[in-house]
KOLVEXDREN-111145 format. One line per field, with one value per residue: residue number from 1; residue in one letter; x, y, z of N, C-alpha, C, O in turn. Coordinates in nm, 3 decimals, padded with zeros to 5 digits. Each point is the difference from the previous one (the first is absolute). Example, Ala and Ser with C-alpha at 12.3 -4.5 7.8 and 13.67 -1.06 7.14 Angstrom:
seq: (1, 2)
type: (a, s)
n_east: (01.319, -00.139)
n_north: (-00.569, 00.107)
n_up: (00.780, -00.138)
ca_east: (-00.089, 00.082)
ca_north: (00.119, 00.119)
ca_up: (00.000, 00.006)
c_east: (00.090, -00.077)
c_north: (00.120, 00.109)
c_up: (00.000, 00.073)
o_east: (00.104, 00.051)
o_north: (-00.002, 00.111)
o_up: (00.066, 00.017)
This chain:
seq: (1, 2, 3, 4, 5, 6, 7, 8, 9, 10, 11, 12, 13, 14, 15, 16, 17, 18, 19, 20, 21, 22, 23, 24, 25, 26, 27, 28, 29, 30, 31, 32, 33, 34, 35, 36, 37, 38, 39, 40, 41, 42, 43, 44, 45, 46, 47, 48, 49, 50, 51, 52, 53, 54, 55, 56, 57, 58, 59, 60, 61, 62, 63, 64, 65, 66, 67, 68, 69, 70, 71, 72, 73, 74, 75, 76, 77, 78, 79, 80, 81, 82, 83, 84, 85, 86, 87, 88, 89, 90, 91, 92, 93, 94, 95, 96, 97, 98, 99, 100, 101, 102, 103, 104, 105, 106, 107, 108, 109, 110, 111, 112, 113, 114, 115, 116, 117, 118, 119, 120, 121, 122, 123, 124, 125, 126, 127, 128, 129, 130, 131, 132, 133, 134, 135, 136, 137, 138, 139, 140, 141, 142, 143, 144, 145, 146, 147, 148, 149, 150, 151, 152, 153, 154, 155, 156, 157, 158, 159, 160)
type: (m, a, d, v, h, d, k, a, t, r, s, r, n, m, a, a, i, r, g, a, d, t, k, p, e, m, m, i, r, r, g, l, h, a, r, g, f, r, f, r, l, h, d, r, k, l, p, g, r, p, d, l, i, f, p, k, h, h, a, a, l, f, v, h, g, c, f, w, h, g, h, g, c, h, l, f, k, w, p, s, t, r, e, e, f, w, r, q, k, i, g, a, n, v, a, r, d, e, t, s, k, t, a, l, h, q, s, g, w, r, v, g, v, v, w, e, c, a, l, k, g, r, q, r, r, p, v, d, e, l, l, n, a, v, s, d, w, l, h, a, p, d, g, d, l, s, l, q, g, s, p, k, d, e, a, v, v, v, s, s)
n_east: (-21.673, -00.216, 00.007, 00.138, 00.166, -00.141, -00.103, -00.220, -00.127, -00.058, -00.166, -00.208, -00.090, -00.080, -00.209, -00.121, 00.004, 00.071, 00.030, -00.156, 00.206, 00.139, -00.170, -00.031, -00.122, -00.222, -00.074, -00.019, -00.178, -00.199, -00.038, -00.057, -00.217, -00.140, 00.011, -00.175, -00.131, 00.172, -00.214, 00.077, -00.148, 00.000, 00.207, -00.122, 00.117, -00.103, 00.189, -00.177, 00.112, 00.224, -00.024, 00.174, -00.004, 00.155, -00.101, -00.098, -00.204, -00.082, -00.160, -00.012, -00.158, 00.035, -00.191, 00.119, -00.141, -00.046, -00.173, -00.009, 00.080, -00.215, -00.074, 00.209, -00.127, 00.051, 00.155, 00.175, -00.146, 00.071, -00.001, -00.179, 00.006, -00.122, -00.046, -00.142, -00.219, -00.117, -00.074, -00.187, -00.206, -00.088, -00.105, -00.205, -00.166, -00.076, -00.144, -00.214, -00.112, -00.068, -00.193, -00.191, -00.073, -00.102, -00.219, -00.141, -00.052, -00.156, -00.188, 00.026, -00.185, -00.014, 00.023, -00.162, 00.025, -00.166, 00.067, -00.152, 00.084, 00.111, -00.150, 00.000, -00.181, -00.076, 00.016, -00.196, 00.069, 00.151, -00.177, -00.034, -00.123, -00.224, -00.116, -00.035, -00.171, -00.207, -00.070, -00.060, -00.211, -00.161, -00.016, -00.153, 00.199, -00.042, -00.038, -00.043, -00.194, 00.031, -00.166, 00.073, -00.192, -00.134, -00.090, -00.148, -00.188, 00.193, 00.063, -00.145, 00.190, -00.100, 00.171, 00.045)
n_north: (11.338, 00.030, -00.105, -00.077, -00.030, -00.172, 00.053, -00.040, 00.160, 00.181, -00.029, 00.007, 00.205, 00.107, -00.065, 00.131, 00.172, -00.029, -00.181, -00.147, -00.051, 00.164, 00.133, 00.189, -00.021, 00.006, 00.211, 00.119, -00.021, 00.080, 00.220, 00.069, -00.018, 00.151, 00.164, -00.110, 00.180, -00.020, -00.060, 00.153, -00.136, 00.215, 00.042, -00.170, -00.155, 00.006, 00.113, 00.042, -00.156, -00.012, 00.169, 00.138, -00.225, 00.164, -00.187, -00.102, 00.092, -00.167, -00.123, 00.219, -00.155, 00.220, -00.096, 00.184, -00.033, 00.043, -00.124, -00.216, 00.022, 00.047, -00.163, 00.079, -00.182, -00.058, -00.148, 00.140, -00.105, 00.209, -00.169, -00.020, -00.223, 00.102, 00.213, 00.085, -00.042, 00.116, 00.196, -00.007, -00.007, 00.171, 00.156, -00.062, 00.040, 00.210, 00.078, -00.060, 00.129, 00.201, 00.007, -00.008, 00.191, 00.148, -00.031, 00.073, 00.218, 00.071, -00.033, 00.214, 00.088, -00.135, 00.221, -00.156, 00.174, -00.146, 00.183, 00.034, 00.175, -00.129, -00.026, 00.186, -00.025, 00.201, -00.042, -00.094, -00.160, 00.036, -00.129, -00.007, 00.173, -00.019, -00.111, 00.123, 00.145, -00.081, -00.039, 00.177, 00.069, -00.111, 00.073, 00.159, 00.094, 00.174, 00.068, 00.221, -00.078, 00.131, -00.149, 00.157, 00.082, -00.040, -00.002, 00.164, -00.104, 00.105, -00.175, -00.004, 00.051, -00.083, 00.125, -00.216)
n_up: (04.603, -00.040, 00.198, -00.159, 00.148, -00.040, 00.191, -00.016, -00.093, 00.121, 00.148, -00.083, -00.027, 00.178, 00.051, -00.136, 00.144, -00.210, 00.129, -00.063, -00.075, 00.066, -00.060, 00.121, 00.188, -00.022, -00.009, 00.189, 00.134, -00.068, 00.029, 00.206, 00.053, -00.087, 00.152, 00.084, -00.020, 00.142, 00.034, 00.147, 00.100, -00.064, -00.070, 00.082, -00.112, -00.199, 00.047, 00.131, 00.115, 00.010, -00.149, -00.028, 00.018, -00.002, 00.075, -00.172, -00.021, 00.123, -00.104, 00.045, -00.044, -00.032, 00.069, -00.056, 00.173, -00.213, -00.068, -00.058, -00.209, -00.046, -00.135, -00.004, 00.015, -00.211, 00.062, 00.014, 00.135, 00.045, 00.148, -00.134, -00.031, 00.159, -00.053, 00.149, -00.029, -00.155, 00.080, 00.125, -00.087, -00.115, 00.123, 00.072, -00.146, -00.023, 00.154, -00.027, -00.145, 00.072, 00.115, -00.119, -00.093, 00.134, 00.048, -00.159, -00.008, 00.147, -00.117, -00.064, 00.091, -00.180, -00.032, -00.018, -00.143, 00.036, -00.112, 00.161, 00.113, 00.146, 00.166, 00.127, -00.126, 00.060, 00.219, -00.057, 00.142, -00.160, -00.049, -00.223, -00.069, 00.017, -00.158, -00.185, 00.001, -00.032, -00.208, -00.126, 00.030, -00.109, -00.210, 00.032, -00.042, -00.136, 00.211, -00.009, 00.080, -00.180, 00.034, -00.142, 00.077, -00.176, -00.206, 00.041, 00.068, 00.029, -00.122, 00.169, -00.105, 00.182, -00.068, 00.028)
ca_east: (-00.097, -00.039, 00.025, -00.109, -00.049, -00.039, 00.107, 00.018, 00.060, 00.138, 00.073, 00.020, 00.099, 00.132, 00.043, 00.040, 00.131, 00.099, 00.131, 00.097, -00.047, -00.068, 00.030, 00.138, 00.094, -00.004, 00.070, 00.144, 00.034, -00.003, 00.109, 00.129, 00.006, 00.024, 00.141, 00.084, 00.022, -00.078, -00.016, -00.100, -00.104, -00.057, 00.065, -00.037, 00.118, 00.072, -00.072, -00.083, -00.054, 00.016, -00.081, 00.087, 00.131, 00.096, 00.110, 00.124, 00.051, -00.015, -00.080, -00.142, -00.070, -00.136, -00.081, -00.083, -00.111, 00.029, -00.090, 00.021, 00.135, 00.020, 00.093, -00.038, -00.017, -00.133, -00.100, -00.028, -00.078, -00.053, -00.146, -00.057, -00.077, 00.077, 00.138, 00.092, 00.017, 00.082, 00.136, 00.063, 00.013, 00.102, 00.125, 00.052, 00.050, 00.127, 00.098, 00.026, 00.083, 00.137, 00.053, 00.027, 00.115, 00.119, 00.026, 00.053, 00.138, 00.083, 00.015, 00.082, -00.082, -00.023, -00.144, -00.054, -00.142, -00.065, -00.122, -00.115, -00.005, 00.089, -00.071, -00.131, -00.022, 00.050, 00.146, 00.054, 00.113, -00.015, 00.030, 00.135, 00.097, 00.003, 00.061, 00.144, 00.058, 00.005, 00.099, 00.132, 00.022, 00.026, 00.134, 00.099, 00.052, -00.052, -00.089, -00.144, -00.073, -00.132, -00.055, -00.127, -00.054, 00.052, 00.126, 00.109, 00.057, 00.077, 00.013, 00.094, 00.078, 00.082, 00.098, -00.002)
ca_north: (-00.084, -00.115, -00.130, -00.040, -00.131, -00.008, -00.053, -00.144, -00.017, 00.048, -00.100, -00.115, 00.040, 00.011, -00.134, -00.074, 00.046, -00.101, 00.042, -00.089, -00.058, 00.101, -00.013, 00.041, -00.097, -00.123, 00.027, -00.005, -00.138, -00.087, 00.038, -00.039, -00.146, -00.043, 00.030, -00.092, 00.040, -00.071, 00.091, -00.031, 00.102, 00.056, -00.061, 00.072, 00.016, 00.119, 00.125, 00.048, -00.113, 00.030, -00.079, -00.105, -00.007, -00.073, -00.032, -00.017, 00.133, 00.076, 00.115, -00.001, 00.086, 00.039, 00.055, 00.093, 00.075, 00.144, 00.063, -00.047, 00.032, 00.144, 00.039, 00.128, -00.012, 00.032, -00.093, 00.031, 00.120, -00.006, -00.004, 00.126, -00.026, -00.052, 00.033, -00.025, -00.144, -00.049, 00.051, -00.082, -00.137, -00.007, 00.045, -00.113, -00.098, 00.051, -00.011, -00.143, -00.039, 00.047, -00.079, -00.134, 00.010, 00.018, -00.128, -00.095, 00.040, -00.036, -00.147, -00.036, -00.021, 00.108, 00.022, 00.053, 00.034, 00.025, 00.074, -00.033, 00.089, -00.053, -00.109, 00.039, 00.143, 00.064, 00.006, -00.135, -00.042, -00.137, -00.099, -00.053, 00.100, -00.010, -00.128, 00.014, 00.083, -00.081, -00.105, 00.064, 00.033, -00.123, -00.048, 00.098, -00.039, 00.081, 00.108, -00.012, 00.024, 00.060, 00.014, 00.070, 00.026, 00.103, -00.035, 00.093, -00.040, -00.123, -00.087, 00.061, -00.097, 00.075, -00.085, 00.010)
ca_up: (-00.069, 00.080, -00.060, -00.088, 00.046, 00.141, 00.084, -00.024, -00.133, 00.009, 00.078, -00.088, -00.100, 00.063, 00.040, -00.121, -00.045, 00.037, 00.047, -00.066, -00.125, -00.080, -00.142, -00.030, 00.058, -00.079, -00.127, 00.029, 00.037, -00.117, -00.089, 00.056, 00.003, -00.138, -00.029, 00.074, 00.138, 00.101, 00.112, 00.103, 00.005, 00.123, 00.116, 00.122, 00.085, -00.044, 00.024, -00.109, -00.076, -00.143, -00.091, -00.056, 00.065, -00.082, 00.091, -00.075, -00.033, 00.124, -00.040, 00.032, -00.095, 00.034, -00.108, 00.077, -00.059, 00.014, 00.097, 00.137, 00.048, -00.010, -00.106, -00.057, -00.145, -00.050, 00.053, 00.140, 00.029, 00.135, 00.004, 00.047, 00.122, 00.113, -00.035, 00.112, 00.009, -00.110, 00.014, 00.104, -00.050, -00.104, 00.064, 00.078, -00.096, -00.053, 00.109, 00.017, -00.114, 00.026, 00.111, -00.053, -00.091, 00.085, 00.070, -00.099, -00.028, 00.115, -00.003, -00.115, -00.119, -00.095, -00.006, -00.125, 00.000, -00.128, 00.027, -00.083, -00.117, -00.103, -00.066, -00.050, -00.011, -00.122, -00.001, 00.017, -00.084, -00.050, 00.103, -00.025, 00.047, 00.146, 00.037, -00.028, 00.105, 00.124, -00.025, 00.009, 00.140, 00.074, -00.035, 00.048, 00.130, 00.111, -00.038, 00.012, -00.124, 00.005, -00.135, -00.001, -00.133, -00.089, -00.065, 00.030, 00.130, -00.019, 00.117, 00.091, 00.075, 00.093, 00.069, 00.147)
c_east: (-00.027, 00.029, -00.122, -00.060, -00.047, 00.112, 00.028, 00.068, 00.147, 00.085, 00.031, 00.106, 00.141, 00.053, 00.050, 00.138, 00.106, 00.128, 00.111, -00.066, -00.081, 00.038, 00.141, 00.104, 00.005, 00.070, 00.150, 00.042, 00.007, 00.118, 00.136, 00.015, 00.030, 00.145, 00.096, 00.028, -00.091, 00.000, -00.098, -00.098, -00.033, 00.056, -00.027, 00.120, 00.078, -00.083, -00.078, -00.062, 00.008, -00.083, 00.079, 00.136, 00.088, 00.122, 00.135, 00.066, -00.004, -00.076, -00.147, -00.070, -00.143, -00.068, -00.105, -00.111, 00.022, -00.090, 00.038, 00.136, 00.038, 00.100, -00.050, -00.016, -00.144, -00.109, -00.040, -00.076, -00.055, -00.151, -00.055, -00.088, 00.094, 00.150, 00.099, 00.028, 00.096, 00.144, 00.077, 00.028, 00.113, 00.135, 00.065, 00.056, 00.137, 00.109, 00.039, 00.089, 00.145, 00.066, 00.038, 00.123, 00.130, 00.036, 00.055, 00.144, 00.094, 00.023, 00.078, -00.077, 00.002, -00.150, -00.038, -00.148, -00.044, -00.134, -00.109, -00.005, 00.094, -00.072, -00.137, -00.013, 00.067, 00.152, 00.064, 00.113, -00.028, 00.048, 00.140, 00.108, 00.014, 00.070, 00.150, 00.069, 00.012, 00.105, 00.142, 00.034, 00.033, 00.140, 00.110, 00.047, -00.057, -00.096, -00.147, -00.064, -00.133, -00.046, -00.136, -00.041, 00.076, 00.136, 00.114, 00.066, 00.072, -00.004, 00.108, 00.070, 00.097, 00.094, -00.008, 00.128)
c_north: (-00.124, -00.129, -00.042, -00.136, 00.010, -00.071, -00.148, -00.026, 00.042, -00.102, -00.123, 00.030, 00.003, -00.137, -00.082, 00.040, -00.095, 00.064, -00.083, -00.056, 00.099, -00.018, 00.048, -00.099, -00.128, 00.019, -00.012, -00.143, -00.091, 00.029, -00.042, -00.151, -00.054, 00.026, -00.084, 00.037, -00.080, 00.085, -00.057, 00.117, 00.040, -00.063, 00.084, 00.025, 00.127, 00.126, 00.044, -00.108, 00.026, -00.094, -00.116, 00.007, -00.090, -00.031, -00.011, 00.134, 00.095, 00.131, -00.022, 00.100, 00.023, 00.047, 00.085, 00.060, 00.147, 00.068, -00.039, 00.037, 00.146, 00.044, 00.127, -00.001, 00.035, -00.094, 00.032, 00.132, -00.015, -00.005, 00.131, -00.019, -00.060, 00.024, -00.032, -00.150, -00.050, 00.051, -00.077, -00.141, -00.012, 00.045, -00.111, -00.107, 00.042, -00.013, -00.146, -00.052, 00.039, -00.081, -00.141, 00.000, 00.014, -00.130, -00.105, 00.032, -00.042, -00.150, -00.047, -00.025, 00.123, 00.012, 00.062, 00.027, 00.020, 00.066, -00.037, 00.085, -00.044, -00.106, 00.037, 00.151, 00.058, 00.006, -00.138, -00.026, -00.138, -00.099, -00.057, 00.095, -00.007, -00.128, 00.001, 00.079, -00.079, -00.109, 00.055, 00.032, -00.125, -00.054, 00.096, -00.039, 00.079, 00.104, -00.035, 00.036, 00.067, 00.023, 00.066, 00.030, 00.109, -00.038, 00.096, -00.029, -00.131, -00.082, 00.060, -00.111, 00.079, -00.096, 00.023, 00.059)
c_up: (00.086, -00.075, -00.082, 00.039, 00.144, 00.076, -00.027, -00.134, 00.002, 00.075, -00.085, -00.106, 00.059, 00.041, -00.120, -00.052, 00.054, 00.051, -00.065, -00.126, -00.084, -00.147, -00.033, 00.054, -00.083, -00.135, 00.019, 00.032, -00.121, -00.093, 00.051, 00.006, -00.140, -00.041, 00.083, 00.145, 00.092, 00.125, 00.101, 00.003, 00.142, 00.127, 00.125, 00.092, -00.036, 00.027, -00.123, -00.085, -00.150, -00.088, -00.060, 00.070, -00.085, 00.087, -00.070, -00.030, 00.120, -00.027, 00.036, -00.093, 00.048, -00.128, 00.070, -00.084, 00.028, 00.102, 00.142, 00.057, -00.028, -00.105, -00.067, -00.150, -00.040, 00.051, 00.144, 00.012, 00.141, -00.005, 00.058, 00.123, 00.104, -00.021, 00.111, 00.014, -00.107, 00.008, 00.106, -00.051, -00.101, 00.054, 00.081, -00.092, -00.054, 00.106, 00.022, -00.113, 00.025, 00.112, -00.047, -00.089, 00.080, 00.070, -00.096, -00.034, 00.113, 00.009, -00.121, -00.129, -00.089, -00.019, -00.134, 00.014, -00.144, 00.034, -00.100, -00.127, -00.111, -00.083, -00.055, -00.003, -00.123, -00.007, 00.014, -00.099, -00.057, 00.107, -00.020, 00.049, 00.152, 00.045, -00.027, 00.110, 00.131, -00.015, 00.012, 00.145, 00.082, -00.027, 00.045, 00.140, 00.118, -00.054, 00.017, -00.133, 00.029, -00.143, 00.009, -00.142, -00.073, -00.056, 00.031, 00.134, -00.020, 00.128, 00.089, 00.078, 00.085, 00.071, 00.149, 00.052)
o_east: (00.092, 00.009, -00.114, -00.102, 00.047, 00.093, 00.116, 00.087, 00.086, 00.114, 00.111, 00.085, 00.094, 00.120, 00.077, 00.053, 00.009, 00.037, 00.117, -00.122, -00.098, 00.097, 00.073, 00.099, 00.108, 00.063, 00.069, 00.101, 00.096, 00.064, 00.083, 00.109, 00.079, 00.053, 00.121, 00.075, -00.117, 00.101, -00.075, 00.031, -00.014, -00.077, 00.047, -00.007, 00.080, -00.122, 00.053, -00.079, -00.103, -00.022, -00.051, 00.056, -00.038, 00.097, 00.101, 00.123, 00.038, 00.045, -00.052, 00.047, -00.073, 00.062, -00.098, 00.022, 00.030, 00.046, 00.019, 00.017, 00.117, 00.076, -00.120, 00.055, -00.080, -00.119, -00.099, 00.039, -00.056, -00.062, 00.062, -00.038, 00.094, 00.081, 00.107, 00.115, 00.094, 00.093, 00.119, 00.109, 00.087, 00.104, 00.122, 00.101, 00.091, 00.112, 00.117, 00.088, 00.091, 00.117, 00.105, 00.084, 00.100, 00.118, 00.089, 00.083, 00.110, 00.098, 00.020, 00.057, 00.008, -00.072, 00.061, -00.071, 00.061, -00.084, 00.029, -00.042, -00.015, 00.042, -00.055, 00.081, 00.062, 00.054, 00.118, 00.012, -00.084, 00.102, 00.073, 00.102, 00.111, 00.082, 00.077, 00.108, 00.103, 00.076, 00.086, 00.113, 00.090, 00.064, 00.117, -00.075, -00.003, -00.021, -00.038, 00.066, -00.068, 00.060, -00.089, 00.075, 00.093, 00.097, 00.116, 00.115, -00.063, -00.032, 00.111, -00.063, 00.086, -00.044, -00.024, 00.016)
o_north: (-00.063, -00.002, 00.019, -00.040, 00.084, -00.054, -00.041, -00.086, -00.068, -00.027, -00.052, -00.084, -00.050, -00.024, -00.094, -00.065, -00.024, 00.110, 00.037, 00.002, -00.038, -00.071, -00.070, -00.029, -00.054, -00.093, -00.061, -00.048, -00.074, -00.092, -00.050, -00.053, -00.093, -00.067, 00.019, -00.070, -00.022, 00.063, -00.094, 00.110, -00.086, -00.045, 00.114, 00.084, 00.048, -00.003, -00.002, 00.031, 00.016, -00.117, -00.111, 00.108, -00.113, 00.076, 00.045, 00.011, 00.116, 00.108, -00.111, 00.113, -00.093, 00.064, -00.052, 00.040, 00.038, 00.087, 00.087, 00.004, 00.036, 00.095, 00.014, 00.087, 00.041, 00.033, -00.054, 00.101, -00.104, 00.079, 00.061, 00.098, -00.072, -00.091, -00.054, -00.040, -00.074, -00.073, -00.028, -00.053, -00.086, -00.056, -00.016, -00.063, -00.082, -00.043, -00.031, -00.082, -00.080, -00.035, -00.052, -00.090, -00.065, -00.038, -00.076, -00.090, -00.049, -00.044, -00.120, -00.053, 00.113, -00.100, 00.098, -00.070, 00.077, -00.060, -00.031, -00.049, 00.043, -00.031, -00.073, 00.071, -00.072, 00.023, -00.011, 00.064, -00.073, 00.021, -00.020, -00.044, 00.006, 00.001, -00.058, -00.037, 00.007, -00.025, -00.061, -00.019, 00.003, -00.056, -00.037, -00.061, -00.051, 00.010, -00.116, 00.051, -00.035, 00.079, -00.048, -00.027, 00.062, -00.014, -00.039, 00.037, -00.103, 00.050, 00.025, -00.068, 00.071, -00.097, 00.111, 00.015)
o_up: (00.052, -00.123, 00.042, -00.054, 00.076, -00.061, -00.003, -00.009, -00.056, -00.041, 00.005, -00.030, -00.061, -00.007, 00.017, -00.089, 00.120, -00.040, 00.005, -00.015, -00.065, -00.030, -00.071, -00.067, -00.023, -00.050, -00.082, -00.051, -00.017, -00.051, -00.077, -00.023, -00.015, -00.088, -00.006, 00.068, -00.030, 00.034, -00.029, -00.045, 00.088, 00.085, 00.010, 00.090, 00.080, -00.012, -00.111, -00.090, -00.066, 00.035, -00.011, 00.019, -00.033, 00.000, 00.054, -00.001, -00.011, 00.037, -00.007, -00.017, 00.034, -00.084, 00.054, -00.115, 00.113, 00.074, 00.085, 00.122, 00.011, 00.022, -00.025, -00.068, 00.083, -00.009, 00.051, -00.059, 00.035, -00.073, 00.087, 00.064, -00.033, 00.016, -00.027, 00.020, 00.029, -00.034, -00.016, 00.021, 00.014, -00.037, -00.001, 00.031, -00.010, -00.030, 00.022, 00.023, -00.025, -00.010, 00.037, 00.008, -00.032, 00.006, 00.037, -00.010, -00.023, 00.060, -00.019, -00.095, 00.049, 00.007, -00.045, 00.072, -00.075, 00.066, -00.116, -00.105, -00.114, -00.111, -00.082, 00.058, -00.078, -00.108, 00.033, -00.105, 00.054, 00.065, 00.098, 00.052, 00.053, 00.091, 00.077, 00.044, 00.067, 00.094, 00.064, 00.044, 00.084, 00.089, 00.003, 00.076, 00.112, -00.121, 00.010, -00.090, 00.097, -00.073, 00.070, -00.094, 00.054, 00.075, -00.007, 00.022, -00.021, 00.108, -00.045, 00.080, -00.052, 00.061, 00.046, 00.121)
C-alpha cells in the first residue's frame, strides 16, 4: 500500500515525533515525583540516555514506545511500505537497547523498562498499579524490571 501522505507531509509528521517528554514518559514522571522519588532526566553520560535516572537507587528507567523499540505486543505492527528500511531501523533500535542495557549493567546500574502498551491500548494497566511496581522495584536491592501491557503479564523482576 502506498503512503497516504505526500513526501513533505510525511516528513513533517515524522519530525513531530518526540524522543523525550512523551505522554507515557510524563505520566510515569509525574506519578513517581508525586510519590516522593527524585530523579535526573536523559543523562547523556549514561549509555542509552535513560529517560529517568535514580542515583540514590542506582537505577535507570526507560519508557519505550512499542513501535520504535520493536515490542511484540498489540501496538506493534510492521509497516507495509519500505519494509526493508523499517526492519533495519527498528532492528538497530532493538540492538542499541540491548547494548545500552548491557553497558549499564556493567557500570553497576539496574535497568527498568516501562513499555507503552502498559499505559495505553486495550491491554493497558491502571497507572497506580504501574507506579506501585516501579516503586517496589526501586526499593528492591537488586534486579531489573520490565512492565508491559495485559493484566495477565505480571511485572517481570529479574535478579542480576
